[in-house]
LOLUM-600482 format. One record per residue: x, y, z of N, C-alpha, C in turn; residue in one letter. Coordinates in steps of 0.02 Angstrom, whole numbers, plus 50000, padded with zeros to 5 digits. Layout:
// LOLUM-600482
XYZXYZXYZA/...
END
This chain:
// LOLUM-600482
511325056849837510855055749781510165061049791M/510175065349755509595068049780509095066749714A/508425067649733507915067249694507935071649614P/507735066849563507995071349509507585078649508P/507835082549457507645090049444506915086949420A/506435091849429505745090749392505355097449396A/504925098149360504335104049375503965102649434R/503775110449455503515110349515502955106049534D/502865100349590502475095949594501695099049597P/501575104949622501055108149632500695110149567L/501265111449512500765114149443500675106049401A/501095103449432501135096949386500495091549397V/500295091749477499585089649499499015092849468Y/498985101149473498515104249457498465102349384S/498815100549332498815102449267498625093849256E/498865090649278498625082949272498025082249283R/497755083449338497035084149378496535087149329G/496785091349312496345095749250496125091649180A/496785088249162496675085149110496365078949121R/496445074349166495925070049183495435071749199F/495155076849228494495078049240494155080049177A/494475082849122494285085049056494185078249027A/494505073949029494515065749000493805062949037E/493825064649089493215059149129492535061849099R/492575068149099491955071649051491705070348995E/492205068148947492185068448882491995060048885R/492335056248910492135049348906491345047348950H/491105051248989490535050549023489925053948961A/490115059548921489635061848877489555055748822A/490175053448793490015048048759489725041948784L/489855040848840489445033648875488695035848871S/488495041648880487735042848891487325042848806R/487895044948773487645043348692487625035648674R/488165032848696488015025748689487455022348706I/487285023548779486625020848801486025023248759S/486055029148744485485030948689485435026248625T/486075025948604486035021448544485805014648558F/486035012148612485855005748645485275003548647R/484735009648669484065009848680483735008948607L/483885013248558483695012848496483725007348471V/484335003748479484444997948449483924992648465T/483954992048537483484986948581482674986748560F/482494993548565481794993248545481724992648465L/482244993748412482174993548342482114983948340A/482594981248358482544974048375481784971048393A/481584974948448480964972248463480274973948415V/480564979348381480164981148331480044976648277T/480614973848253480784969248196480314963548220F/480464961748274480134956448289479494953948306L/479064960248334478304961948311478134962048262V/478404964548213478244964948132478324958548106W/478934953148130478774946848105478194943648128A/478074944648194477554940848222476834942548194E/476764948248187476094951648171476034951548077A/476564952948049476574952747979476414947547923G/476444949447870476284943447831476794939447821A/476714932747797477314927347786477894930047738P/477714934247691478134937347648478844941647684A/478484944647739478984948847774479274945247821A/479224938847843479634936447883480364937447895L/480744935047822481454935247817481584943947820P/481424947347801481664955147815481574957147885E/481074953847909480994956047990481474953048038A/481554946148027481984943048057482804944848042F/482994947447985483674950147978483694956648011Y/483154959648008483274966748025483314965848112G/482944961148149483084959648217483934958148233A/484194953548177484754951948187485334956248183A/485164960048152485824966648128485684970848187V/485014972948218484974977548277485254973848338M/485064967548339485454963748401486244964348398A/486324961948345487104963548332487414969548358L/487094975748314487274981348338487264984748406A/486654981348457486694982148533487204979048553F/487484972148523488034968448573488614972048550L/488664975848495489334979548485489354986548515G/488774988348542488844994348588488874993848639L/488624987348664488834985048736489394985648744V/489904981448699490554982048700490974987548708A/490784992348664491124998448646490865002948725W/490365002748748490215007848806490725002548871Q/490834997548855491184993448918491894996248923S/492204996948867492805000348846492825008948872R/492435011048844492235018948872492185020648951V/491725015548970491655016549041492395014149083D/492815009349059493465008749091493865014349077E/493825016549025494135024249006493915029349069R/493385030249065493165034849121493245033649191Q/493275026049204493505024649258494365026849279E/494735025449239495355027849242495435034849240R/495035038649200495035045449222494895049149271A/494345044649314494125047649369494735045749421E/495075039749417495465037849468496205042349461L/496255045049402496635050549391496595056149425G/496055058949421495845063349452496025062849542V/495765058649559495865058549643496565055449644R/496865053349600497825052849632497945058949615A/497925064349575498235071749587497895074649629N/497335075549648497015079049703497205075349778D/497425070549772497785066649833498625068749849D/498835068449782499585072149772499385079749811G/499075084149795498885090449806498835091349882L/498405087349905498355086149976498985083850024A/499255080749991500005077850020500385084350030R/500465088049963500815093649965500805098950030L/499995098750053499845104450079499875101150147R/499955094750161499825091050232499235092050262R/498785092350210497945092350223497765085250236D/497865081350301497915075050309497165073750302W/496535077950326495925076050329495555076050247R/496095078150203495725078650136496015071850108A/496385067850133496675060550106496105055650128L/496245050350091495845044150123496205043250182P/495645040350239495855039650297496065032650309E/496675032650335497085025050334496645020250379P/496655014450355496225008650378496575003450413D/497365004050405497905000750419497904999650512D/497964993550514497934991550583498484994350614A/498524996150685498975000050725499574994650729P/500174998050751500754993350765500664988450807A/501174982950816500984978950876501144982250943E/500844979150997501044983951059501824982651066A/502074987251093502844986251117503284986951049G/503084989651006503394992150929504034996050969H/504524996950938505065000750969505035007150959P/504735008850906504625018050882504075019350849Y/503515013350824502995014450780502595020950803A/502305020950860501875025550902502335032350909R/502825032250931503115037350945503375042250888D/503475038650828503675042550773503025042950722L/502375041350731501825042350700501835038150627D/502215031250634502225027650572501645027050529V/501235023550556500455022050541499885024950574V/499375025550543498785030150573498695034850533G/498265039950548498095046950547498735051350542H/498765054850497499415059950488500095057250503A/500175051450472500765046950483501135045650430S/501925043950435502315041750377501845037750322L/501475032950335501285028950297500615031950265L/500375036550284499745041050251500065046350200Q/500725048450222501155052050184501295048750110L/501315042450126501445037250061500955034350037L/500365038650025499695035850019499705033549941G/500205034949901500115031649829500245025449832A/500425020349889500385012849894499645012049909A/499185009949860498635008949863498195002549862V/498634996649844498184991749845498634988349919T/498244983449940498384981350011499114977050016D/499184974849959499864970549970500304973549956I/500254981049926500884987549926500974989849992G/500234991650011500324993850081500694990250139R/500554983750128500794979550181501534979150161R/501854978950111502494978850097502854983250114R/502474992150112502784997350122502754996150202L/502094994750249502254994850318502884991850336R/503024984850302503574980850343504254984550323A/504374986950268504844991950263504974996350307W/504495000750334504365005950387504535002650443L/504284998450474504234994650544504824988950549L/504884986550500505494980250513506024982450451Q/506494987750462507124988350397507454982250412P/507724981050355508164974350345508894976950309D/509104972450283509874973850272510014979850221D/510534982650239510444990650217510564989850136P/510934985550104510994984850044510144985350009T/509804981050028509154981550017508824989550007H/508954993350062508715000250048509015003150014A/509795002749993510155006249950510025003449859R/509804998449859509464995049791508844998349794A/508444999249833507885002649826507795009749810R/508415012949822508545020349812508615022149752Q/508985017549694508945018649645508375016849589S/507955013449629507435012049601506835017949603A/506825019349673506505024149693506615033349645V/507225033249635507585038949605507225038949543H/507385032049491507095032849441506415035349430E/505795031849468505195032949472505035039549482L/505425042049534505265050049546505195055249477A/505635052649435505695056349376505355054749315G/504665051149315504395047049273503685048449303R/503505053149294502735056249310502245050849277T/502335050049203501725046349175501775038649197E/502315037249195502345029249231502055028149303L/502265032949346502185032049402501405033749414R/501115037549365500375037549379500055032749350Q/500385028449287500005023649263500085016749313A/500565017749360500615012649413500115014449466I/499915020949492499545021149541498775021549516E/498665021849447497965021349440497835014649421I/498295009549390498185003249396497975000349464G/498415002649536498454999049585497695001149621A/497555008049595496875010349630496335004749597R/496375002949531495784998549506495764992149527R/496384990549558496354982849577496014983749655I/496134989149697495644990349762495854986549817G/495404986949857495464982549926495364974349902A/495954970749937495974964349942496254961350006L/495704958850047495894956150117496524949850103H/496844949850148497434946050154497294939250153E/496684938750196496434931750194496234928750137D/495994932650081495704931650023496474930149966E/496714933749989497554933249936497764927249953L/497884925650038498154919850049497834913250027D/497084913750017496694907149992496814905949918R/496874912549882496994910749813497744908949804F/498224910649835498974907549840498914899149852L/498664899749912498564890949919498334887349887D/497624890849833497544885349787498044883549742W/498424891949710498834890349649499484885449680A/499714886149736500214879849748500124874849770E/499384872049764499184864949801499224861249741S/498984855049745499024850049706498374850249669G/498344846849622497714844849584497194840349638P/496524841849599495914838349644495614833149599W/495494835849533495084831649492495464826949457L/496114829049432496674824349410496774818549447R/496814820449509496974811849548496134809549574D/495644811149528495114806649528494854805349469R/495234800249440495124797849370494504794849351P/494174793949406493314791049398493014795949385L/492994801149434492694807549413492724812049352V/493524811449331493644814449271493294811349214L/493474805349203493194801749151492394800849153W/492194802249209491354802949197491294808449160S/491534814749206491314820249173491394820649102A/491934816749075492194817349010491514814048965R/491354807948976491054803448937490344804048933L/490124806248986489314806148997488994811048961L/489324817748944489114823548898489094820148822P/489524816848797489604814148737489044808448734W/488914804048785488374798648779487734802548781L/487584807848815486844812748824486944813848746T/487434815748719487234819648643487064814648597A/487374808248604487374802948553486624801448561A/486354800048630485574798448643485174801748616L/485294807848614484924813848589484904814648525I/485444812948482485474813548409485154807148392A/484904800848417484764796148403483934796448408L/483704799648467482994800648478482714804848417Q/483144811048413482924816248362482994811548283V/483354806148268483404803048208482754797748193A/482424796948263482004791448271482284784148268G/482744782948289483074778548304483004775748384T/482964778848434482804777548487482164781348500A/481684775248533480954778148543480774779948625T/481224780948647481154784948731481684789048717A/481674792448790482204797748801482624795348843S/483204790148821483664788048854484204792548865Y/484154797448847484694802948855484724805748941W/484074805248961484054807149021484414802849095L/484544796149051484854792149102485764795449114L/486084796649078486714799449080486654807849114P/486104810749097485874817149133485854815149205V/485484810949232485344809449291486004805849321L/486314802749284487074801749326487504806549339A/487484811449280487824817049290487774823449351G/486904822249354486684824949407486914822349484G/486834815949481487084813549551487924814449566A/488224815049506489024815149513489104822149538L/488704826149515488644834649525488584835249598T/488004832749635487834832449701488394830149749L/488634824449721489004822049773489654825949787A/490034829449735490544833149736490434840449725V/489894843649717489764851049702490124855449740R/490024853749821490254858349857491024859549863R/491404852949848492124853349847492394858649786R/491934857249710492114859149655492114866149673V/491534868749694491244877349704491814880949753H/491984875949807492574878249845493124879849803G/493394873849768493974877549714493674883049682V/493394883849649493134889149613493234897249655F/493014895549721492924900249760493714903349770H/494104897449787494884899549817495264902149736R/495034901649692495314900849631495294909249595A/494674912349627494594917449618494774923049649S/494824929849627495114934949679494634940949679L/493944938449667493604943249669493484946449593G/492764949649573492564952349520493024956549497E/493384956049417493774959049392494414960049426G/494674956349485495274958549511495974956149462S/495744949649450496254945649390496414949749334L/495974953049312496194957349255496614963649262R/496444966349321496604971449347497474969449359R/497604964649388498244962349412498584962749341Y/498334958349296498544958249221498714964649198A/498274970349220498544976949189499144979849217D/499224977649277499894981749331500374976549305L/500314970249294500954966449272501134967149218L/500724968849165500804973149091501434977749105R/501224983649151501704987249158502454984949187V/502304979749238503064977649251503394973649205V/503044971049155503434966749107503574970149031C/503264975949029503374978548961503684985748959F/503924988349025504264994849015504864992649032T/505264998148995506104998149012506175001049073G/506634998149096506905000749173507765002049169Y/507945006949200508715007049200508905004849276D/508675004849330508835004549397508834995249406A/509294993349434509394987549445508844983549470D/508464987049532507914983749557507444983449538R/507334988649487506704986849435506744980949384L/507354981749363507614976549309507544968849337K/507704968849416507664961649449507054960449441D/506494965049475505864964049484505454960549410L/505764963749354505564961849288505684955349272Q/506254953349281506554947149272506314941649317E/506264942949380505864938449416505124936249411G/504674939549369504144937549367504154932149293T/504944930849270504764927349215504814931149148G/504684937049144504554941249074505254941949055C/505424941948977504864940748938504684933248913P/505114929248940505064923548918504524917448932D/503864921748979503294919348994502774926148982I/502284924848933501934929848942501294931349000P/501594934249057501364933549115500754937149104V/500514943749071499834946549082499394943149033P/499604938548991499254934348958498804928548994R/499524925749025499244918449095498754920949134E/498844928249154498304930649208497784930449185V/497694934949130497024935649092496664928049072E/497024923549072496764917449048496554914449113K/496854915749164496544912549226495834917249252L/496024923649233495354927749237494844926249201A/494804923849128494334921749085494114915849118W/494474910149140494314903849168493714904149247L/493974909849278493634911349340493014914149319A/492914918749256492344919849241491864915149213E/492244909049168491704904449164491464900349232L/491854899049270491764897449330491194900949374A/491094906449358490544911149389489924909649356D/489774905449317489144903749276488624901349332L/488984896849386488694894449441488014898149475R/488294905049470487964910149512487304911949463H/487184910849415486694912649374486314904049358N/485804903049413485394896649397485114895549344G/484824900949317484384899549250484714897149191I/485404899649201485774897349139486074891749151F/486404891649209487084886249239486574878949235W/486034879049263485664872449259485704868549209L/485344870549149485204865649083485934866449051P/486314870049050487044869449020487404864549059I/487644863349141487834860249168487554854449166H/486954851349169486514845249158486714843449094A/486854846049041486964843048966487594841748949L/488074845248986488864846348979489284845349033T/489054844749107489494844849148489934849949150L/489794855849136490074862849139490614861949195W/490484862149261491004863149298491544858849301D/491364850949282492134848649288492604850149223F/492224852449179492804855149124493044861749119H/492684867049177493084872249191493634870049251V/493244866049281494004863649331494514861349304L/494414856849254495084853849231495434858549195A/495284862949166495494869549133495904872949180S/495644874549250495894878349299496544873949328L/496454867649332496994863449357497644863249302E/497384862649241497894861649192498394869449186R/497984874549202498274881949208498654881749272W/498404877649330498894878549392499404873749379K/499504869549336500054863849330500664868049282A/500484873149246500924875949211501094883849246S/500634885949294500914893849311500744893249371S/500544889049411500264891149478500904893049522G/501444888349513502074890249544502324897349561A/502354900549493502364905249496501904912249502R/501404910949539501024915249560501194920549607V/501504917549660501634921549728502254925449697R/502634924449636503114928449617502734934349570G/502224933449559501884939249503501564944549545W/501224940649607500864945749660501474949349700I/502104945649725502504949449747502874955249709D/502984954849645502964960049608502634966349600A/501864964049605501394969749610501484972849658V/501654970849732501694972049785502424977349786A/502884974249769503474979249768503384984649720E/503124985249674503074988649628502734995049648L/502064993549686501694999349714501985001849767D/502434997949812502805000549872503165004449845A/503685003549798504275008249763503955012749741L/503475011949709502985018749656502845023049718N/502525021549787502505027149816503005030049854A/503605027349857504185030649886504515036349832L/504275032149760504465037349713504125043349703G/503465042449719503015048649733503235054349767T/503385051749837503635055349888504275058949855L/504895055949831505365058949801505095063549755A/504615063149728504445068649653504245073749697F/503685073349747503315078849776503815083349815E/504425080149843504825083749885505565082749849E/505635088949795506265088549762506855091549800P/506725094049853507275097949900507405092649954G/507235084949954507415081650007508025076849962W/508415072850013508875070449978508745061549993C/509195059049970509245050649989509915050550023F/509825047750091510355047450140510795041550121P/511445043050135511965038150133512075034650195E/511915027550170511775022450236512325018150240I/512625020250303513385018050320513355011650353V/513745005650332513684999950388514374999450429E/515005003150398515555002050435515815008550441D/516335010650477516455016950510516325019850567G/516315025250568516165029650626515375029750638D/515135026650686514255027350697514225033750719M/514095038050679513925045050681513305046550623V/512775049750667512285051450620512285059650606L/512435061450547512495068150532511985071450475E/511695076650491511135077550447511165085250445A/511075089150371511025093550370510395097950352E/510175102050370509505106150339508915099450370A/508945095250428508475091050443507755093750477L/507225091950437506625094050482506165088150480A/505495088750495505085081950520504695081650461H/504645076750424504505076150346503715076250355P/503365077150408502555077750410502245083950422L/502715089650437502495095950420502535098450361L/502075104550347502175106850293502745110850286P/502615114150205503355117150206503565122650224A/503225125750279503445131250317503945128450384T/504075121650371504475119350434505235122250431R/505425120950489506265125850520506635120350515V/507185118950479507805114150484508245116550519P/508555111150546509205112750569509745106850551N/510405107950590510995102550575510965100150634D/511025093750625511155090550701511755085550690I/511985082550736512515076650739512475073350802A/512375066750788512395062850848512875055850850I/513095055550893513635051150907514345052750912G/514885049950902514915041450898514795039050969P/514865033850974514625030051036515095032251107P/514825032651149515125034451202514975042851212G/514565045651170514255051651188513505053151166T/513195057451203512365058151170512275065551166F/511645067251128511535073651108510805075551166L/511085080351185510575082851246510425089951215M/509665087851217509175093651189508875096451232V/509095104951258508585107251311508245113351272T/507875116251310507425122651295506805122951317G/506575127951312505865128251368505325124251316S/504665125351350504105123351315504035125151245N/503695120251208503445121651143503955123651089M/504635123951112505205126651079505405123451025S/505365115851024505505112050973505855105650989G/506025104051056506445098451064506065091151037K/505565090551067505145084551038505165083250965T/505085089150929504845090250854505645087850815T/506145088750858506845087050826506955080750844L/506765077650886507035070450898506485065550859L/505805068250859505455064650810505325065050734R/505885071550723506045071450649506615066250624A/507055066750691507705062550680507555054650668T/506965052450710506795046150705506425045350644G/506005049750615505565048250552505925049050505A/506625051950494506875051350425507285045150426N/507505043550500507835035650494507435031750458A/506795031250489506415026450461506305026650392V/506105033850357506005034050291506735031850252L/507235033950282507965031250252508025024650245G/507975020850303508015014050302507515009350257R/507005012450233506615010150187506785011750124A/507105014850114507425017550036507125022850011G/506795026850038506615032750040506805038050045G/506685043149995507095051150012506945054250093P/507145056750112507215061750193507155067950184V/506965070450236506725077750242507355081850256C/507905081350219508605085950241508945085750183A/509435090050179509955091950115510415085650109T/510715083050173511185078850180510975074350246R/511075068850242511015063750302511575057950291L/511795057750326512425051150347512015047050403R/511895041650384511365037850435511655031250441L/511835030150504512245024450515511635017850512P/511865010550503511375005650497511255003750559A/511025005050606510785002150673510055003950682V/510014999550742509234998150761508965004350787A/508385005850784508035012150804507595010650877L/507625013950916507295013150987507055020051012H/506535021351032506175027351064505775026451129T/505845032451169505425031951226505175039651231S/504535039251193504225047351195503675047351217M/503185044351180502375043651226502375036751237R/502455037751319502275032151360501715035551400V/501165028651406500555030251451500545024251504E/500105026651536499985020351596499375017151552D/499065011151605498725006351573498175004651639S/497555007251635497185005251684496904997251679L/496764996151631496724988851605497214985651635E/497864985651621498454980551651498614983851715E/498324987351739498664990651809499394994251803G/499444996751764500074999551754500245007051773I/500535007651801500725017351813501145018651755S/501145025251750501605029151702502275028151716L/502435027751783503275028051786503475019451774F/503065015151792503225008251771503175006351710I/502685010051670502785010651602503275011551565A/503595017851584504235021151555504795016251584E/504585013451644505305008351653505335003451607L/504804999751590504744994351548505044996951478Q/504725002551443505045004551374505875006051377R/506035009251438506915010151445507105003751456I/506924998451488507134992651489507294987851432K/506854989351378506874986151318507354989051273S/507484996251276507975000451258508604996951278V/508814998051329509374995451370509514987551339V/508874984851337509174977051325509414976051249D/509034980151200509144981051139509804983951130A/510054988251163510704991551154511334985551175A/511144980651214511574975351224511854972051178E/511234971151143511304965551078511404967651000R/511404975051000511594976850921511694985150938Q/512124987850886512164993750886511444997650884P/511405003850924510765007150921510685014950923L/510145017450892509985024350904509465024350956L/509475028351005509075027851053508805035951036Y/508165037851051507855044751056507475044351126L/507615048251173507175049951236506985056651238F/506325056651259506075063851266505695064251356D/505945067551384505775068751442505865061451481E/506265058851487506215052751511506235050651598V/505715046851615505645045751665505265051951719L/504945055851680504655061851705503965059651752H/503895052651762503315050551800503405049451879G/504115053251889504235052751963504605059451982T/504905060252051505185065852079505665066852044N/505915073552035506385077052022507245072952038T/507255071852111507955070852134508085063152118A/507605059552124507565052152104507705050552018E/507275055451990507345053251920507995056051907R/508435061751917509075063351907509555057051906Q/509415054751974509715048051981509725042851933I/509145039851921508965035151873509205035851804A/509075042651783509155044651719509945044551704V/510355047751739511055046051736511295040451735R/511005035551784511255028551773511155025151696R/510485026251678510315023551613510715025651560V/510875033451567511315035451499512005031651530I/512185032351571512885029451604512915022251562A/512465018351563512355012351540512495010951472H/512095015151434512105015551375512645018551338L/512915022751377513605024851340514255019951355L/514095015051383514565007951383514515004651315D/513915004051285513685000951230513915004451170T/513665001051105513905004451050513255009151038D/512955010351086512395014951066512385022351049A/512075025151014512165032950999511465035551011I/511415040451026510775043751053510625050751063G/510015051851075509935060051097509215059551165A/509325066351201509045064051252508705073251233I/507985074251242507525079551248507445081251330A/507725085951362507575087151431507365095551449T/506955095151500506915101051542507455102551597H/507725096951609508155095851667508845100151650D/509125105351670509675108751650510335106251693L/510165102951743510725099651788510725091551778E/510415090251731510485082851725511275080751682L/511645084851655512355082151634512765086851678A/512765087651751513105092951790513745087751808E/513535080251821514125076651842514305071051787A/514875068651811515095062851768514765056651781E/514865053051736515115053751655514755058251614P/514055059751631513805063851581514115069651564L/514325073851596514735079251588515135079551510R/515595075451528516125073351469515795070651414S/515275068351411515005064451366514505067551332S/514045072651362513515075051327513605080951258S/513415081951226513425087051177512835090951170R/512815096251217512265099951232512125105951170P/511345103651153511165109651110510475112951136V/510215117851109509625120751137509235125651093H/508465125551107508025129551084508035136051128F/507745140151101507495147351128506995150051105Q/506605154451164506115158451134506055165851154E/505745169251121505775177251130505105179951161T/505125182751213504575185351243504585193751242V/504195197251222504005203851207503395205851247E/503405212651265502895214751296502295215651251P/501605216151257501085215651218500595221051258G/500105222351215499555225851237499045222251290A/499155216351276498725211451310499155206151363E/499705207751363500195204351415500615201151377G/501215198151386501675195151365501655190851305P/502015192551247501935188551184502475184451190A/502465177451162503115172851164503055171151088M/503685169751048503775166751001504295162750988S/504375159450939504955153350936505235154150854F/505895152850862506105153350784506445145050775D/506295141250819506345134850813507145132250775Y/507595137950809508305136450777508785134250827R/509115128050813509565125350864510155127650857L/510275129250936510975132950956511315128451004R/511935130150995512465126351044512465127051112P/512495122351153512445125951231511815122451262G/511935124051341511305121551359510825127251357I/510185126851363509745132051377509865138551441A/509635144451417509775148151469509115151651492T/508585149651477507955151751482507345146451509S/506925148051536506195142751544505665148351534T/505115144451513504505148551499503975146751540N/504035140451584503395137351610502975142751653A/503195147551690502895152951725502595158251687L/502975158451629502765164851594502135160651539K/502155156251529501385153251499500765152051548L/501125151551625500505151951667500225158851662V/500585162951667500295169751659499965172651600E/500195169251540499945169351467499185167051464M/498995162851490498435158451498497935161951551V/498095166751593497735169551638497795168851700G/498195163851726498345161551787498855164951830L/498675168651879499065172651923499615168851964D/
END
């Protein structure tokens, strides 16, 4: 399955970026005009009030009417400006989305937002070797996933590939999103509006949504909060009517104050857990509206939609209702208004009761709604990559049959469009691909290209190839191995530990291994013996793999001689006015390399 035919991504991003920039400027200009009108109506309202204070009694009605009209106009302008500012924000985010798309096409990593994702756990079988996370990584290439929950979902797909059926289900969803630019960017802009949300904050919110009620289980507190405001209102009415000769209404107010002091910390703690930050809930509602009310063809997207409960449950409206209740709870942050209102009505208890009613009806579904947002954001990032790289393909993920990885026009996905593709085949079990060649010729890049594309393919995304047959095997690599002064581990021991983890994994499951200059931390003679033993052991398992090496004699003895599939890169050296000039075509050729270039490079850098 290839990504859908589409317009040139460069032209699309340039055109849409310019359109969003024009919208941003138009909304900004309108917002400035509205601000001017707001100032005028405010000053007019003040003028009418001054006239009412200083004018003749006959002018009072007109002055108060004028002030009321200006006040209503001011409030209307405030609401209008809020909507205009939101459109301006969306347009600004649209500009950023398209600018980031252009930067990804150029592989201009410094122009992209710097990733703040945590590094992969120590000892991960391939994350560091294949640049899965961090700067200039696969995760940064998939930067259209901008919510924290979406990036965590995508990160899990890249670092912990699950059942191949899930990857194949994602492929159809990614393929559909790749062909729907308006929908993709609507999702990305909605995700950008949600912004950063710390995992602890989300967990706290979900814990509240799935927990039992607090107020309902305390009927004395609940009924006191319901009855005391009515008693206060009744006693105030009696005093105003002259029936009560003293301010007896202060007694229920004081009782309510005592009740508030007793449980205020617990009540406000619930408010804190029930909120996802300023505006976040409403922005989740916007993205859930995309989930619920968009027509999809891919089964995975339909399942995502049905999993939220749509259309039987008005999910966006339920989230907006929760957002409204959270805003009512925020009155506690404004003490000037909160104190008299709460004193007379016990405001916080009524808001808490409403939150618990909402939780009883919808709380159990919240995790599914959040999960849908995370899934859609992650799928959208893969769809954006498929749109940006229309020449890439979706791999055929094979579970049964021959364990052979076959690729046509395979290249490294993190390289720019000038990358050089190659055809490769790794497997079946009992064989290995041996890649030789001189320094800088492309051996390591080929191995990393193989691994990086395997990671993308198992995540459900497109791969940098015109065809890829990908066995459903675990992936382990040994490339960037370092010593550790802190742990007292030498380079050789660090390599041995990495290789031990690969061998152990191969004994448990079918495996794809990628080794680059394995055991280069020791002398040549012992390295050859050790590497031959390691490879011979892997040949006896269901593992398939590739090795990049400078050691042209590695496969001269059995069982490696008959099991190796040798390929190589080569360089061209031409005389120049300032000495020999070296060039590489990065084309893979059959057989063992016939030349080396270490001494030539020594000469080129000026060492005799």
